[in-house]
C-alpha positions as a Markdown table, in Angstrom:
| # | Residue | x | y | z |
|---|---|---|---|---|
| 1 | Met | 5.6 | -1.2 | -9.9 |
| 2 | Asp | 7.2 | -4.5 | -8.9 |
| 3 | Leu | 5.1 | -5.6 | -5.9 |
| 4 | Val | 6.8 | -8.9 | -5.7 |
| 5 | Ala | 10.1 | -7.1 | -4.9 |
| 6 | Lys | 8.3 | -4.8 | -2.4 |
| 7 | Glu | 6.7 | -7.8 | -0.6 |
| 8 | Lys | 10.2 | -9.3 | -0.2 |
| 9 | Glu | 11.6 | -6.0 | 1.0 |
| 10 | Ile | 8.9 | -5.7 | 3.7 |
| 11 | Arg | 9.4 | -9.4 | 4.7 |
| 12 | Glu | 13.2 | -9.1 | 5.0 |
| 13 | Ser | 13.8 | -5.4 | 5.9 |
| 14 | Gly | 10.5 | -4.6 | 7.6 |
| 15 | Phe | 9.6 | -1.6 | 5.3 |
| 16 | Ala | 9.3 | -0.4 | 1.7 |
| 17 | Val | 8.6 | 2.9 | -0.1 |
| 18 | Ile | 6.3 | 3.1 | -3.0 |
| 19 | Asp | 6.1 | 6.3 | -5.0 |
| 20 | Asp | 3.2 | 7.9 | -6.9 |
| 21 | Val | 0.3 | 6.2 | -5.2 |
| 22 | Phe | -1.6 | 9.6 | -5.1 |
| 23 | Thr | -1.6 | 12.4 | -7.6 |
| 24 | Asp | -1.1 | 16.1 | -6.7 |
| 25 | Asp | -4.9 | 16.6 | -7.2 |
| 26 | Glu | -5.7 | 13.7 | -4.9 |
| 27 | Val | -3.4 | 15.1 | -2.2 |
| 28 | Glu | -5.0 | 18.6 | -2.5 |
| 29 | Asn | -8.5 | 17.0 | -2.2 |
| 30 | Ile | -7.4 | 15.3 | 1.1 |
| 31 | Phe | -6.2 | 18.7 | 2.4 |
| 32 | Ala | -9.5 | 20.2 | 1.4 |
| 33 | Ala | -11.4 | 17.5 | 3.3 |
| 34 | Ile | -9.3 | 18.2 | 6.4 |
| 35 | Asp | -9.9 | 22.0 | 6.2 |
| 36 | Arg | -13.7 | 21.4 | 6.2 |
| 37 | Val | -13.8 | 19.8 | 9.6 |
| 38 | Asp | -14.2 | 21.3 | 13.1 |
| 39 | Ser | -10.7 | 21.1 | 14.7 |
| 40 | Thr | -11.8 | 22.0 | 18.3 |
| 41 | Lys | -12.6 | 18.4 | 19.3 |
| 42 | Glu | -10.7 | 16.3 | 21.9 |
| 43 | Thr | -9.3 | 14.1 | 19.1 |
| 44 | Phe | -7.5 | 17.1 | 17.6 |
| 45 | Arg | -4.1 | 17.9 | 19.2 |
| 46 | Lys | -2.5 | 21.3 | 18.6 |
| 47 | Ser | 0.9 | 22.6 | 19.7 |
| 48 | Asn | 3.7 | 24.7 | 18.2 |
| 49 | Asp | 5.5 | 21.4 | 17.2 |
| 50 | Leu | 2.6 | 19.2 | 16.1 |
| 51 | Phe | -1.0 | 19.2 | 14.9 |
| 52 | Ala | -2.6 | 15.7 | 15.0 |
| 53 | Ile | -6.0 | 14.2 | 14.4 |
| 54 | Arg | -6.7 | 10.9 | 16.2 |
| 55 | Gln | -9.3 | 8.6 | 14.7 |
| 56 | Phe | -8.7 | 10.5 | 11.5 |
| 57 | Leu | -11.0 | 8.6 | 9.2 |
| 58 | Arg | -13.9 | 8.9 | 11.7 |
| 59 | Glu | -13.3 | 12.6 | 12.2 |
| 60 | Val | -12.7 | 13.3 | 8.5 |
| 61 | Pro | -15.1 | 10.9 | 6.8 |
| 62 | Asp | -14.8 | 12.7 | 3.4 |
| 63 | Ser | -11.2 | 11.5 | 3.2 |
| 64 | Ile | -12.1 | 7.8 | 3.2 |
| 65 | Ala | -12.9 | 7.6 | -0.5 |
| 66 | Leu | -9.9 | 9.8 | -1.4 |
| 67 | Ile | -7.4 | 7.7 | 0.6 |
| 68 | Phe | -8.6 | 4.3 | -0.4 |
| 69 | Asn | -8.2 | 4.8 | -4.1 |
| 70 | Gln | -7.9 | 1.9 | -6.5 |
| 71 | Gln | -4.1 | 1.9 | -6.4 |
| 72 | Leu | -3.8 | 1.8 | -2.6 |
| 73 | Lys | -6.4 | -1.0 | -2.3 |
| 74 | Ala | -4.6 | -3.0 | -5.0 |
| 75 | Ile | -1.3 | -2.6 | -3.1 |
| 76 | Val | -2.8 | -3.8 | 0.2 |
| 77 | Thr | -4.5 | -6.8 | -1.5 |
| 78 | Glu | -1.4 | -7.8 | -3.5 |
| 79 | Leu | 1.0 | -7.5 | -0.7 |
| 80 | Phe | -1.0 | -8.8 | 2.2 |
| 81 | Gly | -4.2 | -10.4 | 1.0 |
| 82 | Lys | -7.9 | -9.6 | 1.2 |
| 83 | Asp | -8.6 | -10.2 | 4.9 |
| 84 | Tyr | -7.0 | -7.1 | 6.3 |
| 85 | Phe | -9.0 | -4.2 | 7.7 |
| 86 | Leu | -8.1 | -0.8 | 9.1 |
| 87 | Val | -7.7 | -0.5 | 12.9 |
| 88 | Lys | -6.2 | 2.9 | 13.5 |
| 89 | Ser | -5.8 | 6.2 | 11.7 |
| 90 | Ile | -3.9 | 9.4 | 12.7 |
| 91 | Tyr | -3.1 | 12.6 | 10.8 |
| 92 | Phe | 0.2 | 14.2 | 11.7 |
| 93 | Asp | 1.2 | 17.8 | 10.6 |
| 94 | Lys | 4.8 | 18.6 | 11.6 |
| 95 | Pro | 5.1 | 22.3 | 11.0 |
| 96 | Glu | 8.1 | 24.1 | 9.3 |
| 97 | Thr | 9.6 | 25.1 | 12.6 |
| 98 | Ser | 8.9 | 21.9 | 14.5 |
| 99 | Asn | 11.3 | 20.7 | 17.2 |
| 100 | Trp | 9.3 | 17.5 | 17.6 |
| 101 | Phe | 11.8 | 14.6 | 18.0 |
| 102 | Val | 11.0 | 10.9 | 18.4 |
| 103 | Ser | 13.7 | 8.5 | 19.6 |
| 104 | Tyr | 14.0 | 4.9 | 18.5 |
| 105 | His | 11.1 | 2.7 | 19.4 |
| 106 | Gln | 8.8 | -0.1 | 18.2 |
| 107 | Asp | 5.0 | 0.3 | 18.0 |
| 108 | Leu | 4.1 | -2.1 | 20.7 |
| 109 | Thr | 0.4 | -1.2 | 21.4 |
| 110 | Ile | -2.9 | -1.4 | 19.6 |
| 111 | Ser | -5.9 | 0.9 | 20.2 |
| 112 | Val | -8.9 | -0.8 | 21.8 |
| 113 | Asn | -12.3 | 0.1 | 23.2 |
| 114 | Gln | -11.8 | -0.6 | 26.9 |
| 115 | Lys | -9.4 | -1.8 | 29.6 |
| 116 | Ile | -10.1 | -5.4 | 30.7 |
| 117 | Asp | -7.9 | -8.1 | 32.2 |
| 118 | Ile | -7.2 | -10.7 | 29.5 |
| 119 | Thr | -4.3 | -13.1 | 29.5 |
| 120 | Gly | -1.5 | -11.9 | 27.1 |
| 121 | Phe | -2.8 | -8.3 | 26.9 |
| 122 | Gly | -1.1 | -5.6 | 28.9 |
| 123 | Pro | -0.1 | -3.2 | 30.2 |
| 124 | Tyr | -2.8 | -0.7 | 29.3 |
| 125 | Thr | -2.4 | 3.1 | 28.8 |
| 126 | Lys | -5.1 | 5.7 | 28.3 |
| 127 | Lys | -4.5 | 9.0 | 26.5 |
| 128 | His | -7.2 | 11.5 | 25.4 |
| 129 | Asp | -9.9 | 8.9 | 26.3 |
| 130 | Gln | -8.3 | 6.3 | 24.1 |
| 131 | Phe | -7.2 | 3.0 | 25.5 |
| 132 | Ala | -4.1 | 1.2 | 24.2 |
| 133 | Val | -2.7 | -2.1 | 25.2 |
| 134 | Gln | 0.3 | -4.3 | 24.3 |
| 135 | Pro | -1.1 | -7.5 | 22.7 |
| 136 | Pro | 0.4 | -10.9 | 22.2 |
| 137 | Leu | 3.5 | -10.8 | 19.9 |
| 138 | His | 1.8 | -12.6 | 17.1 |
| 139 | Ile | -0.7 | -9.8 | 16.6 |
| 140 | Leu | 2.0 | -7.2 | 16.2 |
| 141 | Glu | 3.9 | -9.5 | 13.9 |
| 142 | Gly | 0.9 | -9.8 | 11.6 |
| 143 | Asn | 0.0 | -6.2 | 11.5 |
| 144 | Phe | 1.3 | -3.5 | 9.2 |
| 145 | Thr | 1.3 | 0.3 | 8.8 |
| 146 | Ile | 0.9 | 2.5 | 5.8 |
| 147 | Arg | 2.2 | 6.1 | 6.0 |
| 148 | Ile | 0.8 | 8.3 | 3.3 |
| 149 | His | 3.1 | 11.3 | 2.7 |
| 150 | Leu | 1.4 | 14.5 | 1.7 |
| 151 | Asp | 4.7 | 16.4 | 1.4 |
| 152 | Asp | 8.1 | 15.6 | 0.1 |
| 153 | Thr | 9.8 | 14.2 | 3.2 |
| 154 | Thr | 13.6 | 13.8 | 3.8 |
| 155 | Glu | 15.9 | 13.5 | 6.7 |
| 156 | His | 15.7 | 17.3 | 7.0 |
| 157 | Asn | 12.0 | 17.5 | 7.8 |
| 158 | Gly | 11.4 | 14.4 | 9.9 |
| 159 | Ala | 11.6 | 11.4 | 7.5 |
| 160 | Leu | 11.7 | 8.2 | 9.6 |
| 161 | Lys | 15.0 | 6.6 | 10.3 |
| 162 | Val | 14.8 | 2.8 | 10.7 |
| 163 | Ile | 16.9 | -0.2 | 11.6 |
| 164 | Pro | 16.3 | -2.7 | 8.7 |
| 165 | Gly | 15.5 | -6.2 | 9.9 |
| 166 | Ser | 14.8 | -5.2 | 13.5 |
| 167 | His | 11.1 | -6.2 | 13.0 |
| 168 | Ser | 12.1 | -9.9 | 13.1 |
| 169 | Lys | 13.8 | -9.7 | 16.5 |
| 170 | Gly | 10.6 | -9.7 | 18.7 |
| 171 | Ile | 10.7 | -7.1 | 21.4 |
| 172 | Tyr | 13.9 | -5.2 | 20.7 |
| 173 | Arg | 14.9 | -2.5 | 23.3 |
| 174 | Pro | 16.6 | 0.5 | 21.7 |
| 175 | Glu | 19.2 | 0.6 | 24.5 |
| 176 | Thr | 20.5 | -2.8 | 23.4 |
| 177 | Ile | 21.3 | -1.6 | 19.9 |
| 178 | Asp | 25.0 | -2.3 | 19.1 |
| 179 | Trp | 25.7 | 0.6 | 16.8 |
| 180 | Arg | 29.0 | -1.0 | 15.7 |
| 181 | Ile | 27.1 | -3.6 | 13.7 |
| 182 | Val | 23.7 | -2.0 | 13.1 |
| 183 | Lys | 23.0 | 0.3 | 10.2 |
| 184 | Glu | 20.2 | 2.9 | 10.2 |
| 185 | Val | 18.4 | 4.1 | 7.0 |
| 186 | Ser | 16.6 | 7.4 | 6.4 |
| 187 | Cys | 13.4 | 6.8 | 4.5 |
| 188 | Ser | 12.8 | 9.7 | 2.1 |
| 189 | Val | 9.3 | 9.7 | 0.5 |
| 190 | Arg | 8.0 | 12.0 | -2.2 |
| 191 | Arg | 4.7 | 13.7 | -1.9 |
| 192 | Gly | 2.0 | 11.3 | -2.9 |
| 193 | Gly | 4.1 | 8.2 | -2.0 |
| 194 | Ile | 3.7 | 5.8 | 0.8 |
| 195 | Met | 5.9 | 4.0 | 3.3 |
| 196 | Ile | 4.8 | 0.5 | 4.4 |
| 197 | Met | 6.3 | -0.7 | 7.7 |
| 198 | Lys | 5.9 | -3.5 | 10.3 |
| 199 | Pro | 5.1 | -2.2 | 13.8 |
| 200 | Leu | 8.1 | -4.0 | 15.3 |
| 201 | Leu | 10.5 | -2.1 | 13.1 |
| 202 | Leu | 12.7 | 0.1 | 15.2 |
| 203 | His | 12.1 | 3.7 | 14.0 |
| 204 | Ser | 12.7 | 7.3 | 15.0 |
| 205 | Ser | 12.5 | 10.8 | 13.5 |
| 206 | Asn | 14.5 | 14.0 | 13.8 |
| 207 | Arg | 13.6 | 17.6 | 14.3 |
| 208 | Thr | 12.8 | 19.7 | 11.2 |
| 209 | Ser | 15.8 | 21.6 | 10.0 |
| 210 | Asn | 14.8 | 22.7 | 6.4 |
| 211 | His | 11.7 | 24.8 | 7.3 |
| 212 | Lys | 9.4 | 22.5 | 5.3 |
| 213 | Lys | 6.2 | 20.9 | 6.4 |
| 214 | Arg | 5.8 | 17.1 | 6.9 |
| 215 | Arg | 2.2 | 16.0 | 6.8 |
| 216 | Val | 1.5 | 12.3 | 7.0 |
| 217 | Ile | -1.6 | 10.0 | 7.3 |
| 218 | His | -0.7 | 7.0 | 9.5 |
| 219 | Leu | -2.9 | 3.9 | 8.9 |
| 220 | Glu | -2.6 | 0.6 | 10.8 |
| 221 | Phe | -4.1 | -2.7 | 9.5 |
| 222 | Ser | -4.7 | -6.1 | 11.0 |
| 223 | Asn | -6.4 | -9.4 | 10.1 |
| 224 | Gln | -6.6 | -10.5 | 13.7 |
| 225 | Ile | -9.8 | -11.1 | 15.7 |
| 226 | Leu | -9.5 | -9.9 | 19.2 |
| 227 | Pro | -10.9 | -11.7 | 22.3 |
| 228 | Lys | -14.7 | -11.1 | 22.4 |
| 229 | Glu | -14.3 | -8.8 | 25.4 |
| 230 | Leu | -12.2 | -6.4 | 23.4 |
| 231 | Ser | -12.8 | -4.5 | 20.2 |
| 232 | Trp | -10.6 | -2.4 | 18.0 |
| 233 | Ser | -11.2 | 1.3 | 18.6 |
| 234 | Glu | -11.5 | 1.8 | 14.9 |
| 235 | Tyr | -12.6 | -0.7 | 12.3 |
| 236 | Leu | -13.0 | -0.2 | 8.5 |
| 237 | Glu | -13.1 | -3.0 | 5.9 |
| 238 | Leu | -11.5 | -2.3 | 2.6 |
| 239 | Glu | -14.2 | -2.7 | -0.1 |
């Protein structure tokens, strides 16, 4: 695995795919940990199009040791350094018949413990007892996301489509995209692989058309210390 090339790819394009981070047995052990938990809580979302678990690592603690295997921890350390920690975790299960569609957007908010007026932070939103706020741009620029793919994912079952390089343009409104000069890329990822992306990367996903599941664990990381009045809603150091 050429992590030097991957670091350059993330820096220039805003994303990279790395295969074979998890074995089939490791993926099955993650599924088993999910199956053991009580799914009736508020942090669990169920619909015909989507099953999601917010604060995933908190709700499924048995998954922590399985997810942060030696290979994933080495990738994070080599690409970003030793001072990053986890600040958000979500599990997405997009069923075989899902019509869930997400249009192009940037991930412009972080999850925090409360709503409080602080210069540079806002606006706030609240969903399912979880506060989110748009932080100063430098925090978003420094953060990164890892998406662990538990199924083979292609453009036919909701693989992300992205605009390479859009992460370097600051706040980039989708309605301003000039499709005559912009190229989109579909990011297929094999089961057990990961996609690393910057939150300011413009991305979207289509409806499922091949009747195959797409299960993903979404992890966000930061090395930023928030103002003392605010705390990350999740916090986990990588040991």
